[in-house]
N, C-alpha and C positions, 0 to 999 in steps of 0.2 A: 243280418244286415245292420242291427242296432249298433254294435261296436264299431263297425266299419264307418257308418254315417257319423257317429260321434267323433271318431278320430279325424274324419275329413273336415268336420266343422272346426275342430281345434286347429288343425293345420291351416285352414282358410283364415281363421282369426289371426293367427300368428303372422301369416304372410301379409295380410292386410295391414296389420300394425307395423310391420317392417317397411312396407311400401310407403305408408303415410309418414313415418319417421324419416325415411330417406328423402322424400319429396320436400318435407319441411326443412330438413338440413340443407339441401341444395338451394332452396329459395333464400334462406337466411344467410348462407355463405355468399351467395351471389350479391345480396344486399350489402354485406360487409365489404366485399371486393370493390363494388362500385363506389362506396364511400371512401375507401382508401385510395382508389384511383383519382378521385376528385382532389384529395389532399396532395397526392403526388404530382398531379398536373399543376396545381398551384405552385408547388415547390420548383418544378422544372421551369415554369414560366417566369418565376422570380429570378432564377438563375439566368435565363435567357435575357430578360430585361436588364439585368445587371451587366451582362456582357455588352449588350447594345449601348447602354448608358456609358459604360467605361470607354467605348470607342469614340465617343464624340467629345469635342473640345468644350471646356467649361471656364467661366470667369475670364473670357478673352480680354475685356477692357482692363481688368486689374492686372493681368499678366503683361499687357502692353505697357501700362504705366510703370511696372516694375522694370521692364527692359529699358525704358527711357532713363529711369533713375540710375540703373547700372552703367549706362553710357555716360551720363553726366558725372558720376563718381570717377569713372575711368579717366575722363578728361580734365578733372579738377587738379590744378597744380598745388593747391595748398594742403593736400592730404598726402601723407607718406604712403609708399607702396604697400607696406605691411597692413596698414589700416584699410587701404583700398581693397586689397585681396580678401580681408576678413569680412568687410561689408558686402562685397560682391558674392562671396560664398553663402552668406546668410540670405541675401535676396534670391539667389538661385534655389536655395532650399525652400524658401517661402513660395516661390513660383511652382515648385514641384508639389508642395503640400496643397496648394490651391487646385492643382490638376486632379489629385487623388484623395483629398481629405474626405470628400463625401462618399467615397467608395471603400474606405478602409474596412469598415465593418462587413459590408457585403462581400468584398473580395476575400477577406480572411475567414469569414464564417461560412459562406456559401460555396465560393469557388475553390478556395484552398483546402478547407477542411472537408468539403464535399459530404455534407452530413446526410443527404437524402439517399445515397447509395443506390441510385436508380440508373440502370444501364442506358446510356445515351450516346448518340453520335451527332457530329456537326457536318452538314453537307452543303456545298455551294449550289448555286443555281443551275450548274451543269450536272449535278448528281455525283460529284466527286467528294469522297469522305475526307474531311480536313482534320478531324480529331475525334476522340472517343473517351469515354470514361466508364468504369465499372462493367466493361464487356468481357473481362477475363482474357482467356486465350482464344476467343472466337475469332475466326477469320473475318476481316472487314471487307465485305463485298456487297453486291446487289441483293443477296439473299437476306442479309441482316437488315437492310433498309426496308425490304418488302415485309419482313416479319414485324418490325416495329411499326410500320405504317398500318398493318392490319390490326394492331393492338390499340394504337393511339394516333390521333391526328397530329401531324408535325406542327411545330411552332415556328413562325416566320420572324426573323430579326433583320435589322439593318445596321451594319457596322460602318463607322466613319461618317463624314459629313461633306456636304457640297458635291463636287464632281467625283469624289473618291468613295461614294457610298457603295457598299457591297451587300447583296442580298444572300442570306444564308438560311438554312432550315435545321431545326433540332428535332431529330427522331429519337424516341425513347421507348423502352420496353417496360415490363413489369418488374417490380422489385422482388426481393427474395420472400418477403412476407406475403405478397399476393400469390406468388407461385406456390407457396406452402399452403395457403388457405384454399386454393383451387383443388388440391388433392385431399384436403381434410374431409369432405363429405364421403369420399370413397373409403378412406380409412375408418371413419365413423360407421359407415354402412357395413364394412367388413367385420368390425368388432361387434356391432349390434347383431349381425347375422350369426356370428360365432356364439355370442351369448344366448340368443334365442335358440340356436341349434342345440347347444349343450343343455339348456333348460328343457327343451322338448324331449331330448333323449333321456334326461333324468326322469321327467314325468312319465314318459313312455315305459321306461324300465320299471318304475314303481308300479305303474298300472298293470304291466304284464305280470309282475310278481304277485300283485294282489289277485289278479284274475287266475293265475296259475294256482295260488293257494286255495282260491275258492273252488276251482274245478277239482283239485286234489281232495279237498274236504268233502265235497259232494260225492265224488267217486267212492271214497272209502266209507262214507256213511251209507251209501247205497249198498255196497258190498256187505257191510255189517248188518243192515236191515234184512237183506236177502238170506243171511245165514240161518236164522231161526226157522222160517217157514220151509226152507229147503231140507233141513234136517228132519222136520216133521213129515214132509212129503215122502222122503226116502223111507221113513218108518212105515207110513201107510202103504206104500207100494210093496215093501217086504212082507207086510201082513197080508196084503191081497194075494200075493203069489203063493202064500202058504195055504190059502183056501182052495177048496175043490171047485175050480172054475173051468169053463170050457176053453178050447184052444183059441178062439177068437178074442176072448177077454184077456187071455194070457198074452196074446200078441200086442193088444192095446196097452197092457201094463208094461211090456218091454219098450214100446214106443214112448210111453210117458217117462219111463226111466231114462231113456236116451235123451229126451228133451230136458229132463231135470239135470242130467250130467252136463248138458250144454249150458244151462243157466248157471250151474256151479262154475263152469269154466269162465263165463262172462263175469261172475262175481269175483273170481280170482284175478281176472284182468284188471278190474276196477281197483282191487285192493293193492295191486302192484304200482298203480299210478302214484308218482311222487316219491317212490323209494328207489334205491339203486338196485336194478335187476341183476340177477346172476346170469352171466353169459357162458354158454358151453358150446363146444364145437358140435355143430349139427349139420346134417344134409338138408338143404332148403327144399329140394324137390318133393320128398314125401310130405313135408308139412304143407306145402302149397296144394298138393293133391288132396290131402284131407279136407282142406277148406273148400276146394272145388266140389268134392263129393257131397259135403254137407249142403252146399247151396243147390246142387243138382237135385237132391231129394226134396227140397222145399220150394223150388221155383214154380212147379206146376200150380201151386196153391194161389199164386198171384197172376196166373195167366201169361207169363212170359215165355216166349219161344226163342231162345238164344242158344247158339252153339258155343260151348266152352271148350278150349283146347289148351294143351300144355306141351311145351317143348323144352326139356331140360338137357342142356349140352355140357354140363359139368357136375360131377359128384363131389367136388371139393367140400370139405366141412368148413363152415365159417362160424364165428362166435355169435350165437343167437340165444335169446330167451324165447322158448318155444311158445308160450302163451301170448306174449306181446307181438312176436313176429306174425303169428297166425292172425292176430287181431288186425295188424296193418294190412295183410293180404286181403282179409275179408272186407275191410273198409274200402280198399281200392276196387275190389270186384263189385261190391254193392254200388259204388259211385259210377262205375262203368255201366252196370245194368240199368241204373236209373237214367243214364244219359241216352239209352238206346230206345228208339221208337219201335214199338212192338209190330207196327205195320211194315217194317223193313224186312224184306224177304232174306236179306243177307245179314241178319243180326247175329253178331258173334263177338266174343271176347277171347283174345289169345294172350297167353303168358309165355314169355321166352326167358330162360335163365342161362347165362353164359359168363365167362370170365373175360375181363378186358382191363388192361392197364393196372394190374395188381388189385382189381376190385371184382367182386361178384355182382353182376348186373342182372336185374330183374326188370323186364319191360312188360307192362300191362297195356295192351292195345285193344280198343273197342271201335265199333263202327257207329258210334253215337253222333250227337249233334255237334260235337266239337266245342272249343272254347275260343272266344274272341280274344284278340291280342291284349286288349286293355284290361282283361280280367285275369290274365295268367298269373300276375303277382298277388292277386287278392284271394284266390281260391283256397289258400292255406291259412288265411286269417280266421281266428275264432269268430263265429257268428255269420260268416259268409255262406249263403246258400241260395240256390235258384229254385228250390222246391218250396211249395206253400207250407209244408209241414217240416219240422225238424229244427234242430238248434244250430246246424252248420258246424258241427264239431268233428265230423268224421275225418276229413283231410287234415285238420289241425292236429288231432290226436295221432294220426298216421305220421305226420312230420315229426312230432315229438318222439314217437317210438323209434323212428329211423335215425334221426339226427342226434337227439339227446341221449337216448338209451343205447343205441348201437353205433354211434359215431359215424353214421353213413350220410348219404345225401338222397333227397327226393326232389324231383322237379318235373315239369311238363317237357318231355323230350320233343314231341311233335303234336301239333293240333291245328286244325283248320275248321271253320264253321261248315258243317254239313259233311265233313270227311272223317270225323272221328278224332280220337285222342290217344296218345301214348304217354303214360306215366313211367318214369324211370327211377328205380331205386338202385343205389350203389353202396355195397357194404365192403369194408376193408377185409382183405383176405388174410386169414390166420396162417401162420407159418406151418401149422400142423396139418395133417391129413393128406390124402392122396390127391393127385391131379389127374384123375381119370376122366375121360370124356365119354359121355353116354347120352344118347338121344332117345327121349321117350315122348311119344305123341298120344294124347288122350283127347277124345272129343265125343260129345254126345249132344243130342237134340233135346232142348228143354221145352 
């Protein structure tokens, strides 16, 4: 459980960092958007007041005096017509300049050049749209009024003077820069999530490689250390058999020799970890049966009473490494036996082998305690174990044997708490070999 808990802590830390960064980004972006909205509101209001100011008459007394002067010039007989016309044109221009001189800058810089680029519409007091700017190709209807009203409060203006005053409202939306900023946290969050994801995958890959190298080194070192005492024990047993011993002692020597051969097989398995195994076309049925028979002979020693059965429905040869394949079957059987409650009267483990969809399928079904749904993805992780003792490497090694060395698949096919579990292994079918069908049942009471 150590590796699993450490991995979960790393994942939790990364997720927490991602959430904190995202929240901080949203808050800061919202702050920027509000500040820009305040500036844009000031700009729109300035434009509105300019329109309002431009609609009202200014310098009325001066323009009235200019009109009187123009009338006096027109009626003066001592001035020729050419001079009169020139003076009157000049006075008309002066009157016009008085009307608009104070708004030249505002009109040219704010209204004509339209520097704020804020989408806005002008609406009369009856809700009719009178004009718009920066709305693009959008249809001008009640929907755009409602949208702008939800974003910003409308600005009220009065146009004209006296009895001709008209009330109008300016509705405006968000500028392009605000719309861009509102999407920025999502873009930032996505990029950050991608960056953290790639970083986590890289670290996980490095960690898995280091762990794999560690297990490979430990396995090969264990195999190397076992080699010397095994050779010595084989020699002592050969010497013992040559002595004049009774039949019972000779039988014990044979059993010890069988166990030594078993230890030699285990050492060879460990020695093959980390190297490219040699795959040869083999029938899976006999190999499975050998593993079951070995466990059958040793199960009474631990007090287990379990029925083992085998149903082989295909004799097709598939590419296998005999030692590693037998190890994978043994690990699955031991895992199933550990999951079974010895008090269960229907304690059994059944193996079924058949062909399906161009694969050789092996199902290992037990009547054990089952696996909870939340643990189905964790059981193959190195270090995961529900037992008080053990390193939690059995299923992890089995997956490596099936998927990395044999290019197959292994997964939990069915499982429910209290109803047992079915592990499924799928091996690619080799083009060679027959496709004969055979059914073999073997069962015994342990």
